[in-house]
Backbone as CSV, one residue per row, in Angstrom:
resi,resn,N_x,N_y,N_z,CA_x,CA_y,CA_z,C_x,C_y,C_z
1,MET,105.664,87.792,78.417,106.585,87.564,79.140,105.886,88.281,80.698
2,LYS,105.504,87.320,81.843,104.899,87.285,82.953,105.589,87.270,83.968
3,LYS,106.002,85.740,83.647,107.156,84.915,84.583,108.443,85.037,83.935
4,VAL,109.147,85.859,84.801,111.000,85.873,84.206,111.520,85.038,85.431
5,ALA,112.334,84.312,85.092,112.914,83.518,85.709,115.010,84.047,85.226
6,ILE,115.819,84.626,85.879,117.053,85.004,85.951,117.955,84.378,86.291
7,VAL,118.810,83.522,85.545,119.556,82.753,86.025,121.356,83.111,85.348
8,GLY,122.340,82.816,85.919,123.744,83.117,85.991,124.548,83.167,86.723
9,CYS,126.075,83.579,86.445,127.016,83.496,87.269,127.410,84.683,88.523
10,GLY,127.654,84.244,89.682,127.379,85.627,90.292,128.262,86.818,89.455
11,GLY,128.017,87.938,89.593,128.408,89.271,88.992,128.396,89.462,87.190
12,SER,127.244,88.974,86.917,127.154,88.689,85.334,126.064,89.801,85.676
13,GLY,124.964,90.384,86.409,124.455,91.155,86.398,122.813,91.114,86.016
14,LYS,122.744,89.733,86.818,121.521,89.092,87.514,120.431,90.246,87.997
15,SER,120.947,90.680,88.811,120.119,91.598,90.004,119.670,92.905,88.978
16,HIS,120.908,93.272,88.460,120.366,94.612,87.601,119.454,94.379,86.829
17,LEU,119.759,93.666,85.706,118.241,93.277,84.582,117.370,93.011,85.492
18,ALA,117.368,92.307,86.552,115.783,91.973,87.591,115.331,93.247,87.629
19,ARG,115.893,94.241,88.472,115.361,95.505,88.228,114.602,96.185,87.275
20,GLN,115.332,96.108,86.307,114.881,97.135,85.073,113.698,96.320,84.175
21,LEU,114.160,95.113,84.505,112.801,94.328,83.378,111.851,94.465,84.436
22,ALA,112.140,94.132,85.626,110.345,94.033,86.438,109.808,95.753,86.437
23,MET,110.567,96.685,86.199,109.616,98.234,86.177,109.248,97.871,84.600
24,ARG,109.686,97.369,83.532,109.404,97.319,82.475,107.970,96.684,82.034
25,LEU,108.206,95.478,82.791,107.115,94.764,83.061,105.735,94.707,83.858
26,ASP,106.197,95.893,84.828,105.227,95.936,86.172,104.523,95.147,86.832
27,ALA,106.468,94.465,87.251,105.881,92.996,88.011,106.960,92.983,88.970
28,PRO,106.624,92.478,90.321,107.259,92.431,91.656,108.735,91.551,91.339
29,VAL,109.985,92.324,92.069,111.368,91.407,91.327,111.715,90.924,93.013
30,THR,111.833,89.882,92.807,112.679,88.829,93.897,113.980,88.968,93.812
31,HIS,115.107,88.902,94.452,116.016,88.613,94.223,116.643,87.334,95.634
32,LEU,116.561,86.178,94.985,116.689,85.096,95.772,117.799,85.425,97.029
33,ASP,118.880,85.941,97.116,120.087,86.113,97.881,119.254,86.653,99.293
34,ALA,118.240,87.772,98.774,117.580,88.295,99.703,116.620,87.499,100.612
35,ALA,115.959,86.651,100.047,115.087,85.637,100.521,115.753,84.194,101.386
36,PHE,117.303,84.029,100.949,118.105,83.061,100.996,118.524,83.549,102.440
37,TYR,119.273,84.363,102.676,120.362,85.290,103.575,119.567,86.128,104.556
38,ASP,119.468,86.135,105.992,119.290,87.348,106.823,120.543,88.183,106.731
39,GLU,119.965,89.208,108.087,121.492,90.705,107.573,122.578,90.054,108.213
40,GLU,122.242,88.512,109.109,124.081,87.927,109.887,124.538,86.987,108.485
41,TRP,123.721,86.823,107.382,124.167,85.854,106.643,124.222,84.378,106.675
42,ASN,122.838,84.438,107.877,122.225,83.043,108.083,121.523,82.525,106.726
43,ALA,121.824,81.129,106.535,120.959,80.449,105.176,119.704,80.095,106.034
44,LEU,118.596,80.351,105.140,116.987,79.778,105.663,117.489,78.424,105.229
45,PRO,116.622,77.381,105.766,116.616,75.940,105.536,116.144,75.789,104.461
46,MET,116.840,75.028,103.636,116.449,74.569,102.627,114.726,74.134,102.045
47,GLU,114.277,73.666,102.971,112.887,73.230,102.244,111.720,74.293,102.966
48,LYS,112.449,75.389,103.686,111.623,76.565,103.543,111.927,77.686,102.644
49,PHE,113.427,77.625,101.988,113.839,78.213,101.055,112.167,78.111,99.949
50,ALA,112.436,76.552,99.346,111.742,76.303,98.576,110.666,76.680,98.274
51,GLU,109.814,76.045,99.895,108.130,76.674,100.106,108.209,78.354,99.349
52,VAL,109.265,79.201,100.048,109.083,80.757,99.387,109.175,80.545,98.103
53,GLN,109.851,79.916,97.465,109.950,80.012,95.883,108.830,79.702,95.439
54,ARG,107.730,78.508,96.120,106.791,77.965,95.336,105.267,79.176,95.663
55,GLU,105.560,79.659,96.741,104.960,80.741,96.832,104.586,82.313,95.722
56,LEU,106.016,82.418,95.401,106.641,83.260,94.870,106.006,83.374,93.337
57,VAL,105.736,81.725,92.898,105.981,81.276,91.495,104.352,80.927,91.482
58,ALA,103.432,81.176,92.411,102.352,80.860,92.108,101.315,82.152,91.773
59,GLN,102.449,83.169,91.835,102.046,84.803,91.957,101.530,85.127,90.215
60,PRO,100.793,85.745,90.015,100.245,86.352,88.544,101.356,86.635,87.692
61,ALA,102.162,87.236,87.974,103.399,88.356,87.401,104.743,88.004,88.347
62,TRP,105.961,88.199,87.791,107.035,88.207,88.725,108.652,88.145,87.830
63,VAL,109.383,88.468,88.399,110.768,88.875,88.055,111.842,87.913,89.230
64,ILE,112.522,87.027,89.339,113.038,86.344,90.198,114.599,85.766,89.678
65,ASP,115.772,86.959,90.486,117.181,86.408,89.631,117.679,85.597,90.835
66,GLY,118.535,84.815,90.507,119.268,84.131,91.227,119.386,82.213,90.546
67,ASN,120.886,81.827,91.332,120.890,80.629,90.971,120.161,79.463,91.194
68,TYR,120.260,79.059,92.747,120.402,78.379,93.500,120.005,77.172,93.175
69,ASN,120.471,76.144,92.410,120.358,74.995,91.364,119.862,73.720,92.014
70,SER,119.987,74.090,93.300,119.346,73.182,94.007,117.282,73.098,94.166
71,THR,117.024,74.652,93.760,115.374,74.673,93.791,115.309,75.284,92.582
72,LEU,116.268,75.262,91.517,116.112,75.996,90.177,114.954,75.239,89.300
73,GLN,114.369,74.112,89.467,113.149,73.467,88.926,111.863,74.252,89.264
74,ILE,112.039,74.708,90.297,110.693,75.312,90.950,110.473,76.583,89.931
75,ARG,111.352,77.486,89.590,111.510,78.165,89.119,111.107,78.231,87.051
76,LEU,111.884,77.447,86.877,111.734,76.796,85.496,110.792,76.105,84.875
77,GLU,109.727,75.254,86.137,108.525,74.995,85.551,107.248,75.867,85.469
78,ALA,107.739,76.674,86.268,106.176,78.067,86.707,107.131,79.474,85.658
79,CYS,107.596,79.465,84.849,108.414,80.841,83.996,107.678,80.633,82.778
80,ASP,107.789,81.734,82.406,107.277,81.439,80.464,108.504,82.285,79.931
81,THR,109.454,82.375,80.589,111.137,83.164,80.338,111.910,83.033,81.056
82,VAL,112.978,82.143,80.750,114.131,82.395,81.455,115.501,83.159,80.740
83,VAL,115.559,83.800,81.283,117.130,84.868,80.932,118.569,84.061,81.578
84,LEU,119.123,83.746,80.686,120.796,83.219,81.345,121.549,84.118,81.102
85,MET,122.521,84.637,82.252,123.483,85.864,81.724,124.216,84.703,81.443
86,ASP,125.157,85.033,80.615,126.055,83.947,79.894,127.364,84.600,79.694
87,VAL,127.709,85.578,80.498,128.771,86.232,80.326,130.291,85.804,80.401
88,SER,131.231,85.857,80.194,132.545,85.351,80.113,133.311,85.500,81.834
89,THR,133.894,84.527,81.770,134.419,84.579,83.497,135.189,85.841,83.690
90,PRO,136.129,86.226,82.917,136.507,87.673,83.265,135.808,88.837,83.852
91,ALA,134.603,88.731,82.896,133.456,89.959,82.663,133.015,89.585,84.135
92,ALA,132.687,88.409,84.585,131.716,87.898,86.069,132.536,88.492,87.196
93,LEU,133.954,87.953,86.899,134.719,88.546,87.992,134.789,89.838,88.251
94,TRP,134.959,90.423,87.205,134.821,91.969,87.167,133.793,92.531,87.789
95,GLY,132.863,91.843,87.670,131.432,92.223,87.956,130.913,91.988,89.455
96,ILE,132.045,91.256,90.430,131.746,91.024,91.373,132.592,91.908,92.101
97,LEU,134.141,92.374,91.512,134.875,93.342,92.017,134.039,94.976,91.820
98,SER,133.690,95.060,90.994,133.079,96.137,90.610,131.958,96.352,91.287
99,ARG,130.733,95.798,91.782,130.032,95.697,92.499,130.670,96.212,93.661
100,GLN,131.516,95.344,94.204,132.104,95.556,95.746,132.900,97.025,95.932
101,ILE,133.400,97.268,95.042,133.914,99.049,95.044,132.562,99.999,94.999
102,ARG,131.777,99.698,94.361,130.647,100.463,94.225,129.679,100.336,95.183
103,HIS,129.690,99.379,95.538,128.504,99.226,96.969,129.125,99.060,98.280
104,GLY,130.207,98.391,98.694,130.388,97.841,99.497,130.028,96.291,100.155
105,ALA,130.351,96.266,100.935,130.040,94.839,101.539,128.659,94.795,102.425
106,GLY,127.570,94.100,102.614,126.695,94.041,102.985,125.145,93.843,102.361
107,HIS,124.403,94.138,102.967,123.076,93.809,102.067,122.313,95.253,102.086
108,LYS,122.141,95.851,100.814,121.787,96.715,100.373,120.424,97.198,100.349
109,GLY,119.279,96.216,100.281,118.096,95.934,100.050,117.162,96.469,98.461
110,ASN,118.665,96.374,97.477,118.117,96.186,95.892,118.852,95.040,95.304
111,GLY,119.017,94.417,95.826,119.321,92.823,95.398,120.776,92.767,95.793
112,VAL,121.234,94.091,95.865,122.486,93.673,95.889,123.468,93.311,97.413
113,HIS,123.995,91.942,97.111,124.445,91.402,98.684,125.851,90.961,98.283
114,ASN,126.920,91.465,99.079,127.818,91.571,98.233,128.902,91.189,99.924
115,ARG,129.348,90.022,99.456,130.302,88.928,100.358,131.617,88.311,99.731
116,ILE,132.573,89.016,99.263,133.416,88.557,98.392,134.080,87.685,99.488
117,HIS,134.887,86.307,99.350,135.372,85.716,99.801,135.987,84.676,98.911
118,TRP,136.896,84.043,98.807,137.676,82.880,98.459,136.557,81.759,97.848
119,GLY,135.637,81.390,98.652,134.272,80.516,97.964,133.878,81.366,96.729
120,VAL,133.268,82.335,96.839,132.583,82.978,95.956,133.460,83.342,94.469
121,ILE,134.901,83.575,95.012,135.892,83.869,93.279,135.633,82.512,92.713
122,LYS,136.158,81.818,93.665,136.148,80.532,93.124,134.785,79.745,92.205
123,TYR,133.839,79.877,92.762,132.425,79.812,91.801,132.554,80.305,90.869
124,VAL,132.743,81.414,91.107,132.644,82.749,90.137,133.720,82.209,88.460
125,ALA,134.992,81.850,89.177,135.781,81.947,88.392,135.605,80.298,87.511
126,THR,134.892,79.284,88.256,134.709,78.051,87.658,133.294,77.604,87.298
127,TYR,132.711,78.725,87.562,131.116,78.348,86.882,130.748,78.242,85.270
128,ARG,131.339,78.561,84.283,131.330,78.345,83.350,131.320,76.614,83.330
129,ARG,132.787,76.345,83.263,132.926,74.686,83.394,132.536,73.957,84.332
130,LYS,131.826,74.369,85.529,131.238,73.524,86.545,129.532,73.431,86.692
131,MET,129.236,74.759,86.669,127.768,75.134,87.037,126.634,75.216,85.877
132,ARG,127.289,75.974,84.511,126.509,76.332,83.401,126.321,74.859,82.959
133,PRO,126.966,73.875,82.906,126.405,72.624,82.111,125.314,72.462,82.941
134,ARG,125.103,72.353,84.329,124.148,71.735,85.200,122.914,72.933,84.939
135,VAL,123.128,74.013,84.702,122.065,74.874,84.673,121.331,74.998,83.291
136,MET,122.198,74.444,82.452,121.776,74.244,80.910,121.071,73.170,80.698
137,ALA,121.350,71.626,81.520,120.479,70.834,81.253,119.457,70.808,82.212
138,LYS,119.303,71.899,83.160,118.133,71.887,83.864,117.016,72.845,82.784
139,ILE,117.407,74.039,82.412,116.702,74.682,81.454,116.416,74.148,80.385
140,GLU,116.909,72.642,79.595,116.106,72.100,78.983,115.791,70.972,79.022
141,GLU,115.676,70.519,80.387,114.779,69.449,80.955,113.340,69.810,81.250
142,PHE,113.339,71.708,82.286,112.707,72.137,82.795,111.559,72.888,82.519
143,ALA,112.053,73.776,81.264,111.979,75.101,80.683,111.731,74.835,79.434
144,ALA,112.403,74.209,78.964,112.645,74.174,77.103,111.173,74.173,76.167
145,GLY,110.129,73.197,76.668,109.288,73.053,75.847,107.901,73.908,76.136
146,HIS,108.310,75.108,77.084,106.887,75.981,77.308,107.547,77.471,77.646
147,ALA,108.615,77.627,77.625,109.376,79.029,77.970,110.303,79.546,77.043
148,GLU,110.166,80.715,76.760,111.466,81.501,75.564,112.407,81.366,76.721
149,VAL,113.515,81.016,75.923,114.951,81.038,76.480,115.816,82.023,76.235
150,VAL,116.258,83.637,76.464,116.947,84.296,76.063,118.415,84.092,76.460
151,MET,119.232,83.946,75.820,120.773,84.073,76.525,121.570,85.490,76.273
152,LEU,121.854,85.841,77.217,122.336,87.522,77.130,124.368,87.201,77.150
153,THR,124.635,87.688,76.416,126.296,87.566,76.485,126.989,88.501,77.235
154,GLY,126.643,89.663,77.396,126.852,90.619,77.881,126.317,91.836,78.239
155,ARG,127.128,92.869,79.244,126.352,93.828,79.416,125.783,94.929,78.200
156,ARG,126.531,94.654,77.158,125.719,95.766,75.621,124.925,94.762,75.464
157,HIS,124.964,93.277,75.020,123.810,92.999,74.796,122.691,92.634,75.373
158,THR,122.854,92.973,77.115,121.658,93.230,77.764,120.743,94.364,77.335
159,ARG,121.597,95.360,77.409,121.270,96.794,77.316,120.117,96.657,76.028
160,ARG,120.627,96.007,75.060,120.169,95.947,73.876,118.811,95.148,73.715
161,TRP,118.679,94.175,74.547,117.734,93.351,74.727,116.411,93.816,75.228
162,LEU,116.888,94.810,76.371,115.999,95.914,77.481,115.242,96.897,76.447
163,GLN,116.119,97.326,75.628,115.400,98.476,74.840,114.597,97.900,73.577
164,GLN,114.356,96.315,73.903,113.441,96.089,73.005,112.101,95.831,73.670
165,ILE,112.405,95.804,74.951,111.087,95.316,76.084,110.586,96.750,76.002
166,ALA,108.912,96.604,76.063,108.370,97.894,76.125,108.900,98.483,77.674
167,ALA,108.896,99.904,77.528,109.336,100.798,78.761,107.845,101.050,79.492
């Protein structure tokens, strides 16, 4: 395991897992929110964002967390492991709320990008029904033949899986 793409709903624990896994694998971690948004929440143009990801996945080792379905193919084609944070909707909603309580709003430099508004809540609340099938289809199309696919269904499951990875 050298090139890991972590995907899943907001609030599912992607960034936390990415930091923990990167330490265990001695690999650089990239939080796509940090690559996509600047300090004023301005988005990078999509073609530039895709180019940044192409440069990242060309490296010999990496852990990248974030969905960004429009550029997911780039990461899936290059990874050797895909981790899908497949938590329940209530767990994800609790995740975004508890992150806001713990860290407050804004950019924290550790992958935490908090900005809760109605659009974020709606995205998280409908992720399993709307986005998850699209992510699953892309994993099947672009990663299933060459990458291990790991589905983690909750925080306890994630902790147990991490314990299996050499520290």
